[in-house]
C-alpha positions as CSV (number, residue, x, y, z in Angstrom):
1,M,-88.7,68.9,-70.5
2,T,-90.4,70.2,-73.9
3,G,-94.5,70.1,-73.7
4,G,-93.9,69.7,-69.6
5,V,-97.1,71.5,-69.2
6,G,-99.6,69.2,-71.3
7,F,-101.3,65.8,-69.9
8,I,-98.1,63.5,-70.2
9,G,-95.1,66.0,-69.7
10,S,-96.9,67.7,-66.9
11,H,-97.6,64.3,-64.8
12,F,-93.7,63.7,-65.5
13,V,-92.9,66.7,-63.8
14,R,-95.3,66.9,-61.4
15,S,-94.0,62.8,-60.3
16,S,-89.9,64.6,-60.5
17,T,-88.5,64.7,-56.8
18,D,-87.2,67.7,-55.2
19,E,-83.7,66.5,-55.8
20,D,-84.6,66.9,-59.9
21,Q,-83.9,70.5,-61.0
22,V,-86.3,70.4,-63.9
23,T,-87.0,73.2,-66.7
24,V,-90.0,72.9,-68.0
25,L,-90.2,74.9,-71.7
26,D,-93.7,74.9,-73.4
27,K,-95.4,77.1,-76.2
28,L,-98.7,77.1,-73.5
29,T,-101.3,76.3,-76.7
30,Y,-105.0,75.2,-75.8
31,A,-103.5,72.4,-74.3
32,G,-101.2,73.9,-72.2
33,N,-102.6,74.7,-68.7
34,L,-100.4,75.7,-65.9
35,A,-102.5,74.9,-63.6
36,N,-101.5,71.1,-64.5
37,L,-98.3,72.4,-62.6
38,E,-99.3,73.5,-59.4
39,P,-98.8,70.4,-57.5
40,A,-95.1,70.8,-58.9
41,E,-94.6,74.3,-57.5
42,G,-91.4,75.0,-56.5
43,R,-89.6,72.1,-58.2
44,F,-89.3,73.1,-62.0
45,A,-88.3,76.4,-63.9
46,F,-90.5,77.8,-66.6
47,V,-90.0,79.2,-70.4
48,R,-92.5,80.1,-72.4
49,G,-91.5,79.0,-76.2
50,D,-91.8,76.9,-79.1
51,I,-89.5,73.8,-79.6
52,C,-89.6,75.2,-83.7
53,D,-87.7,78.3,-82.1
54,A,-84.0,77.6,-83.0
55,E,-82.5,80.7,-81.0
56,L,-84.3,80.0,-77.9
57,L,-83.1,76.0,-77.6
58,R,-79.7,77.4,-77.8
59,E,-80.2,79.4,-74.8
60,V,-82.3,76.7,-72.6
61,V,-80.9,73.5,-73.8
62,P,-77.4,73.7,-72.6
63,G,-76.4,72.4,-69.2
64,H,-79.0,70.0,-68.6
65,D,-78.5,65.7,-68.5
66,L,-81.7,65.0,-69.9
67,V,-84.2,66.4,-72.5
68,V,-87.3,64.3,-73.2
69,N,-89.4,66.1,-76.2
70,F,-93.1,65.6,-74.8
71,A,-94.3,68.8,-77.3
72,A,-96.6,67.8,-80.0
73,E,-99.6,68.2,-81.7
74,S,-101.7,65.2,-80.9
75,H,-105.4,65.4,-81.4
76,V,-106.2,63.2,-84.5
77,D,-109.3,65.1,-85.3
78,R,-107.4,68.5,-85.5
79,S,-104.9,66.9,-87.9
80,I,-108.0,66.0,-90.3
81,S,-109.0,69.5,-90.6
82,S,-105.7,71.3,-90.0
83,A,-102.9,69.7,-91.0
84,G,-100.0,72.4,-91.1
85,E,-99.4,72.6,-87.9
86,F,-98.9,69.5,-86.8
87,V,-96.1,68.7,-89.8
88,H,-94.8,72.2,-88.2
89,S,-94.3,71.5,-84.5
90,N,-94.0,67.3,-85.2
91,V,-91.5,67.2,-88.0
92,L,-89.7,70.7,-88.2
93,G,-90.2,70.9,-83.7
94,V,-88.4,67.4,-83.6
95,Q,-85.5,68.5,-85.8
96,T,-85.0,72.0,-84.5
97,L,-84.9,70.5,-80.6
98,M,-82.4,67.4,-82.1
99,Q,-80.1,69.9,-83.1
100,A,-79.9,71.9,-80.5
101,C,-79.3,68.6,-78.3
102,L,-76.5,67.9,-80.9
103,D,-74.9,71.6,-80.6
104,A,-75.4,71.6,-76.7
105,G,-73.9,67.6,-76.1
106,T,-76.7,66.7,-74.4
107,P,-76.1,63.6,-72.8
108,K,-79.2,61.5,-73.1
109,V,-82.7,62.4,-75.2
110,V,-85.9,60.7,-75.2
111,H,-88.5,61.4,-77.9
112,V,-91.8,60.7,-77.1
113,S,-94.0,59.0,-79.7
114,T,-97.4,57.1,-80.5
115,D,-98.3,53.4,-81.7
116,E,-100.4,55.4,-84.6
117,V,-97.1,55.6,-86.3
118,Y,-97.8,51.9,-87.3
119,G,-101.1,52.2,-88.9
120,S,-103.6,49.6,-87.8
121,I,-103.0,46.1,-87.4
122,E,-105.9,43.6,-87.6
123,A,-104.5,40.8,-85.0
124,G,-101.3,40.1,-82.9
125,S,-99.0,43.1,-81.9
126,W,-96.4,45.5,-83.4
127,D,-92.8,44.9,-82.5
128,E,-90.3,47.8,-82.5
129,T,-89.2,46.6,-85.9
130,A,-92.7,47.0,-87.4
131,P,-93.0,49.4,-91.0
132,L,-94.1,52.7,-90.2
133,S,-97.4,52.7,-92.1
134,P,-99.3,56.2,-90.6
135,N,-103.0,57.0,-91.9
136,S,-103.8,60.4,-90.3
137,P,-102.1,63.6,-90.4
138,Y,-101.1,63.0,-86.8
139,A,-99.6,59.9,-86.9
140,A,-97.7,60.7,-90.2
141,S,-96.2,63.9,-88.6
142,K,-95.2,61.9,-85.3
143,A,-93.6,59.0,-87.9
144,G,-91.7,62.2,-89.5
145,G,-90.3,63.1,-86.2
146,D,-89.3,59.9,-85.2
147,L,-87.3,59.6,-88.4
148,I,-85.9,62.7,-87.8
149,A,-84.8,61.5,-84.4
150,L,-83.3,58.1,-85.5
151,A,-81.3,59.7,-88.3
152,Y,-79.6,62.3,-85.8
153,A,-79.0,59.1,-83.8
154,R,-77.7,57.4,-87.1
155,T,-75.9,60.2,-88.8
156,H,-74.2,62.2,-85.5
157,E,-74.5,59.7,-82.8
158,L,-76.9,62.0,-80.8
159,P,-77.9,59.7,-77.6
160,V,-81.5,60.0,-78.5
161,S,-83.7,56.6,-77.5
162,I,-87.5,56.8,-78.7
163,T,-90.6,55.5,-77.1
164,R,-94.2,54.4,-78.6
165,C,-97.0,53.7,-76.5
166,G,-100.8,53.1,-76.9
167,N,-103.6,55.7,-75.5
168,N,-103.0,57.1,-72.1
169,Y,-105.4,58.0,-69.3
170,G,-105.7,59.7,-65.9
171,P,-106.1,63.3,-64.5
172,Y,-105.3,66.5,-66.2
173,Q,-105.8,64.9,-69.4
174,Y,-107.7,67.9,-72.0
175,P,-111.0,67.1,-72.2
176,E,-111.0,66.9,-76.0
177,K,-109.7,62.9,-76.1
178,V,-112.2,60.2,-75.4
179,I,-112.2,59.0,-71.8
180,P,-112.1,62.7,-70.2
181,L,-114.8,64.3,-73.1
182,F,-117.3,61.3,-71.9
183,V,-116.7,61.5,-68.0
184,T,-117.5,65.6,-68.3
185,N,-120.2,65.2,-70.5
186,L,-122.0,62.4,-68.6
187,L,-121.3,64.6,-65.6
188,D,-122.9,67.6,-67.2
189,G,-126.1,65.7,-68.1
190,L,-124.8,65.5,-72.2
191,N,-124.6,62.7,-74.6
192,V,-121.6,61.6,-75.7
193,P,-120.3,60.9,-79.3
194,L,-119.7,57.1,-80.3
195,Y,-118.0,57.1,-83.8
196,G,-118.9,54.5,-86.4
197,D,-120.0,51.3,-85.1
198,G,-118.0,51.8,-81.8
199,G,-115.7,48.4,-83.1
200,N,-112.1,50.3,-83.3
201,V,-110.0,48.8,-80.7
202,R,-107.1,50.7,-78.3
203,D,-104.9,49.1,-75.7
204,W,-105.2,51.4,-72.3
205,I,-102.4,52.8,-70.1
206,H,-102.6,54.6,-67.1
207,V,-100.5,58.0,-67.5
208,D,-98.2,57.1,-64.6
209,D,-97.1,53.7,-66.1
210,H,-96.3,55.7,-69.2
211,C,-93.9,58.1,-67.5
212,R,-92.5,55.5,-65.5
213,A,-91.5,53.9,-68.6
214,I,-89.9,57.0,-70.2
215,R,-87.7,57.5,-66.8
216,L,-86.3,53.9,-67.0
217,V,-85.5,54.4,-70.9
218,A,-83.5,58.1,-70.2
219,E,-81.8,55.9,-67.9
220,R,-81.0,52.7,-69.1
221,G,-82.3,52.8,-72.9
222,E,-79.9,52.8,-75.7
223,A,-79.2,55.5,-78.5
224,G,-81.0,54.7,-81.3
225,E,-83.6,52.2,-80.0
226,V,-87.6,52.0,-80.1
227,Y,-89.4,51.1,-76.9
228,H,-92.9,50.4,-76.9
229,V,-94.9,50.9,-74.1
230,A,-97.6,48.9,-74.4
231,G,-101.3,49.5,-72.3
232,T,-103.0,47.0,-69.6
233,T,-106.0,46.7,-71.3
234,E,-107.3,46.4,-74.7
235,L,-111.3,47.6,-75.4
236,T,-113.4,48.1,-78.3
237,N,-114.6,51.8,-77.9
238,L,-117.6,50.5,-77.6
239,E,-116.9,48.3,-74.7
240,L,-115.1,51.5,-73.1
241,T,-117.9,53.5,-73.6
242,G,-119.9,50.9,-71.3
243,R,-118.1,51.3,-68.5
244,L,-118.1,54.8,-68.6
245,L,-121.5,54.9,-68.4
246,D,-121.3,52.2,-65.6
247,A,-118.9,54.5,-63.7
248,L,-121.6,57.1,-63.6
249,D,-124.7,55.6,-63.4
250,A,-125.8,56.6,-66.8
251,H,-127.2,54.8,-69.1
252,W,-126.9,53.6,-73.4
253,Q,-129.6,56.6,-74.2
254,R,-126.6,59.1,-73.4
255,V,-124.7,57.4,-76.2
256,E,-125.2,59.5,-79.5
257,R,-123.8,57.5,-82.4
258,V,-122.0,59.9,-85.2
259,P,-120.2,59.4,-88.4
260,D,-116.8,57.7,-88.1
261,R,-113.3,59.3,-88.5
262,K,-112.1,59.7,-91.5
263,G,-109.3,57.1,-91.5
264,H,-109.7,55.7,-88.4
265,D,-107.7,53.2,-87.5
266,R,-109.4,49.9,-86.5
267,R,-107.2,48.3,-83.8
268,Y,-103.4,48.9,-82.3
269,S,-101.3,46.9,-80.7
270,L,-97.7,46.6,-78.9
271,A,-95.3,44.3,-77.8
272,D,-93.0,45.8,-75.1
273,G,-90.5,43.0,-74.4
274,R,-87.9,45.1,-75.0
275,L,-89.0,47.6,-72.3
276,R,-89.7,44.7,-69.8
277,A,-86.2,43.8,-70.7
278,L,-85.3,46.9,-68.9
279,G,-87.4,45.4,-65.5
280,Y,-90.5,47.7,-66.6
281,A,-94.1,46.4,-65.8
282,P,-97.3,48.1,-65.3
283,R,-98.4,48.7,-62.0
284,I,-102.4,50.1,-61.9
285,A,-104.5,48.0,-63.3
286,F,-107.3,49.7,-65.7
287,E,-110.4,49.2,-63.7
288,R,-108.2,51.1,-60.4
289,G,-107.3,53.7,-62.5
290,L,-110.2,54.1,-64.6
291,A,-112.3,54.6,-61.1
292,E,-109.7,57.1,-60.1
293,T,-109.9,59.1,-63.7
294,V,-113.7,59.6,-62.7
295,E,-113.5,60.4,-59.5
296,W,-110.9,62.8,-60.0
297,Y,-112.7,64.8,-62.9
298,A,-116.2,64.7,-60.5
299,A,-113.8,66.7,-57.7
300,N,-112.1,68.8,-60.1
301,R,-114.3,71.0,-62.0
302,Q,-113.0,74.1,-61.6
303,W,-109.9,72.5,-63.6
304,W,-111.7,70.9,-66.7
305,E,-115.2,73.3,-66.8
306,P,-112.8,76.7,-68.2
307,L,-111.5,74.1,-70.8
308,K,-114.8,73.2,-71.9
309,K,-116.2,76.8,-72.0
310,R,-113.6,78.8,-74.4
311,D,-113.2,78.2,-77.9
312,P,-109.7,76.8,-79.0
């Protein structure tokens, strides 16, 4: 599991079984926190390293039945101010990893991607044949990595599938993303920053549902195919803010309007019929998942307070 210390990757590792023999490869950037894996202690081996390190991958990849690539720079705001590291990790890193899997004869590879590669959609939902039209450097780098992975599938017959998912939420998410940022700010009595008019629309999915979808694609997905993982609830950022304020008994006076993000996509939406044909259905309703997520951050200050105090 590359990037297995991050938010989604660590959940995948924590939800692994005792029968799974998992190797976690992670560079431990600012968002990589080994505390994320403490509940899975004893169920994985850890290797610190970069997926751009071809020599290291030649040592680590062989012998594994499955490689899941979670490794990525993922925060859009950071990509706007510093795009180079996103291209390095999300494009060159994917190519280096795909080559290592090809050389090792890996039986199955899953590359984890994002709905942001499609840009913005005013109405309806994208299916897997929609053209890629990314707007942020982050989304463009992810699209580049996707195309590299698909090229390895088509040119070399590497058994790689791609998943593209909407906005994830849940425990252990680094507090720069909107839900943990807003929750922890409100818990600390601070204001929360709302971009623009708050009308940007996102489709939300609990990280546990996302990880179950990835496992299903690993088991049944076809090589060279893309599978969408749609969310369970579509909300404007304004509506999401209202729900978080209600959950923490806070008032709208705590909301600070800030200038909109450059190139801010208005709406994302995925059609996930291909994944559902494999037997997938989400299990966690947004109302329940959000309430449990808020409770987790309220009960785990020792996890997020050090992250918010340090300067990445």
